[in-house]
N, C-alpha and C positions, 0 to 999 in steps of 0.2 A: 035602614030596619036592620039589615045587621046589625051596625053598631049598636044598636037597642038590647039586640038578643045578646050581643056580646057585651054588654053592661051588665046584664040581668045574670046572666053566666057568673061574671067576676064577683057579684053581689053574692050569688048563693055561696061561690066557694069561696069565699071571704070569709063569710059565715060560717062554713064546716070548719075552718081551720079555726076560727073564733071559738066555736065548741068545743071542740079538740083539745085548745088550751085548756080550757076552762075546767074540763073534766080531769086534767092534770094535778089540779088545785084541791085544797079541802074545800069540800062541800057537805049540806047535811043532806041526807037521805032523799031528802024532798025536791031539792036543788038538783041534785045527781038525776034523777027522773026525769026531771023537766029537762035539762041539758039533754039529755038520752033520747027525750023524743022528740025534741027539736032538732037535734043532731042528724036523727031519721027522717025527719021530714025536707030537711035542706039537701039531705045527700039525694032523696028522693027526686027532687025537683031538679035538682044539678042533672041528675041523669036521664032525667026526659027532655027538660031544655037542650042538652046536651047532643042529645040523638036526634031531636028534632030538628036542628039548626043544621047539625053536620051529619046526614043521613047515611052517609058510607063512611064504614069504618072497613080497613084494610086488616085483617088479623091473619095470623098464621095459621092453620093448622096444628092440635096438639102433637099430631102423629108426625109431623114433616122433620123430616133430618135433614141437616146439613152437610153436603158434600165436606168431606173432611180437608185441610189443604196442607198440601207437603212442603210448602216453600219454592219448590223449582217450577220455574217457567214451564209453559205450555210449550 
């Protein structure tokens, strides 16, 4: 089951990369609008699937400050 979910994540990620590459090319307004909509849909699907597959995310609080190292041994 995990293999299937990882394959789906890869497919969504590849689609996101493909749409981003396409946006760097010359497109008509209609094509650009379509690709931007698809990019948004794929990004949302990727985010949902990733958070469902890997529910625990280790995040560092924005206010956390790492101690400065002086280079001296303790």
